N, C-alpha and C positions, 0 to 999 in steps of 0.2 A: 535444327542446327546445320552448321555448314559441313557440306561430304567432305570427312579428309582427302585430304592432295597434299601434294609436297608443298605445295603454299602455303596452306591452312592446316593447322595442327589439333583444330580441334573434331571431334568425331560426332557422329548424328546420335542425337538424340542424349547425348551426358550434360547435365547441368553443369556448366562450371563454379567453382569453388570461389570464395573472395580474393584467395590468394593468387589463384590461376587466371581471374579475369585480368586483360592487359589494362592499362592505364589510361583513361578516356583521355586525359589530360596532356598525354604527351603526344610529339610533334606528330601530323600524320606522316604515314612511309610511302603511301600510296591512293592515287584517286583515279576511282572508277566510274565510267558513265553507263545510263543505261538509259534506252528506248523503251518505252512500255506504250501498251494499248490501253484506251476508257473505251468500252462496249455496254452495249445494252441498256441495262439500267443504270449503270453506273456513269453515263454521260449527264445525268441528271446530278450527280452530286461535286457540291463545290469543290473549289482546288485545296481551300485551308482541309475539307474533311478529306481527302484524298494525300495531303501532305502527313495528316494525322495517322491516317491509317499506314502510309508507308514506314512513319516513323516506327511504329507497332512492329510491323513485320520485319522491320531489322532487328530489333530488339528480339521479337521471337526466334527469326534466324540467327542468333548470336553474333551476329558483324560485329567484329570490332572497334565501332565506332570511333572517330576521333570526335571532341566536343572544343568548342569554343572556352574562352576561358573568363574569369569574373564570377561576380556575385551571383548568375543565374546562367548556366552554362547548357547548352543547346547543341546536337549532333550537326556535326558540318555537312549539312546538305542545302545543294543548289539547285535554284526550280528553274527551268530555260520555258520562257514563252508559255505559259500555260493555258490551255485551249479554255473558252469560255461554261460554264454552265449550260448545259443541255445538249452540247456538242458531244459528238463521237471521234476519238482520235484512232491512228494507227499510228502514229510518231510523235510521242512526246517526249520532252527530255529532261533525265535528271541525273547531280554530280554526288558522289558522296565519297569522301573521304575517311580512311580508315588506319589504325595505330599499328595492324598487323597487315602483313599481305593474304592479298584474298585472293581464292582462283575464280577468274571472271563466270566461265561455267558453271562453278559450283554454285557462287553467288546467285546465278538465274533459276539454278534450280529449284536452290532455298527458298529464295523470296516468290516464285511461283505456289511453293507449297503453302505459304501460310496469307498471300494475301487474296482478297475474295474474289469469286469468279466475275468476270469482266473485268479486270484489272490485273495486265499480264505483262510479264517483262517478256518483251521481245527478244534482246539481244543486251549483253554487255561487254563493254570494252575497257580497256587499260587505258588512260588516260596519258596522250605522248605530247604533254605541252600546247600550249595556247590554251584558251578559251574557248570557251563549247559558244558562247553568245556571240562573237564573231563569226563565228561559220553558219551565221543563222539569220537570213534578212526578208524571207518570204515562205509563204506557205501554199500546198497543194490541196483545196477543197472539191471536194464530191457532194454537191445539193442534192437532193433526189424531193422534186414535187411533184406527190401524186394530183391527178386532177386535171395536169398540164401538160397540152401536148408537146413532142419535141418541135413542131412547128410552132407554136404559140411563143415556146420558149425561144425559140431559133432568134425569132422576129421582134422578141424584147432585147435579146442580147443585142442581136444587131444596131439596133436604135443605140443602146449603151455605149458599143464600142465607138460608133459614129461621133458620138458627145465628147467637148473636151472639159464638161465640168457638168457635176451630178451631184447636186446636194439633197442631204435626207435628216431630217431631224431625228436624236438619239434622245431619249429622257434618261439622264445622268440623276446623281444624289442629288447635285446642285442644280437639277432644272434639266429645262432641254436646250439641246445643242447643235448647233449646224453643223454637219462635216461633208468636205468633198469626196465621194467615195472615189470617180475614177481615176485621179494618180496614181491611187494605188493599185488599181488590177494591171496587171501585165498581159492577160491572157485569158479569154474565154473561150469556149465551146460547149458545144451542144452535143449526148446524144440520148441514142433512148435507153431505155429498159429492156434488156432483150428477157426474151421469156425464158422460166430455169424449167430446167428438167425437173420430174417428180422426186421430190425429197431432197431437193439441193437449197442451200442458203439461199437469200433475196439479197439483190443488188446491194454492196458495199454493207454486208451484215456476215458476220463473223458465225460458224455454225453454231457454235451455242446459243447465241443469240436470235436464232431466226423464228421462232416461234414468236418473245416476242416483238420485233419489228416486222411482224411479217405484211406484206402491202397487196391492196384488191387486185389481183392480173387482171380485172375486167375491166380497170380505170387507165386511162393513159399515162404513164411517168415520164416527163422528162428530167434529164439529169443534167447540171450544169455542173461543168469542168474549169475550174479555175484558179490561178495563181496569182496571189496577192502578196505584195510588199507589206513589211509589219513595219510600219507608220505611226504617229503618234499625231493625233491620237492613231488607235489598234480600228484596222478597218476590218470589222466582224462578217461572218456568211449571213445575217439579218442585214448588215447595211446594204448588202448587196442586192439583195432581195427587197427592198426598199428604194433602192437606185431603180430596179427594174419597174417597179411599182409608179416611180416618179416620169418613165420616159415612155413605158408603153400600158401602163395600167394594169400590169401583171399579178394578180392577188390571186395567190394557190387556195383553193376551198378547203384544203385541211392542212396543218403547221407540215413544213420541209422538215427534211435530218438532213444534217448536214454532218460531214464526216473530214477530218483532217485525214490525207492522208501520205502529207509526208512534209518536213520543214527543210532548209537550208539555202547557202550562197547559190545567186543567181549566177549561169556561166555566159555565154556571149550569146546565147540561142533563145536566151531566158527559160533555161532548164534548171531545175533545185541538183544542187551537187548534195549528196549524200554528207551529214558534215560530221559521222562517225567513221570516215575513209581513211582519215590520217592517222585516227589512229588500229584501225586494224592495219593498214599497211606496219604500221611501225613493228606489228608484233609478227611481223613474215621473216 
């Protein structure tokens, strides 16, 4: 249950009677925007299962959700650009609509208490107008490539950036599809994995997942940091790696680990603007 606040009257741990329950078919009075992370083993979970888990957590937390009308009502939850299965993320977004005012900090605490480890709510803000999809046009990715030296990776990235077009094949449910990766890539740089101090988490890994995602420190590990526009068709991190294979025959000896670090609109310098910044500013 949500922690009691001036905005939310429901006390923690107290089940609501049918009479106390808010009317789910009532008009929404508030929209909340959530940033959440998908870490560790949870990155292998499909978006459909993530959505089901979130909706179950919203019910368990006692959130007064608004529901659609019609024969089969469903909670008013809107997902924005979910990361592919097998990819970790520090910046996923979802919007929820409620029929009773909810304190954003109380919602974050309540959801974190009922969500599984690895699915973590980072921030909750009250929507201040506009739409979230219009604030997101690109993603920043970090891709770790164990067994590939930073020098090898840098040569491949240099060749990729010098090309005007790099086509790769992607296997879809309708068969093979050819996509041009190069136009979607705004920037790409390379850095090396710094040796960690004893007991510290691995690069790009949350502390609670370090045991599962630990890498072999005796092997080189180049790290690709790239900003990619969210085009149609979507260019994913594995498409970028396929493009590096095309231009430089770069083939990692073990699977790479991709993490989405941020999403947002691009400014004039090619940097991402936090999509929740306008909502945060409106609360001040």
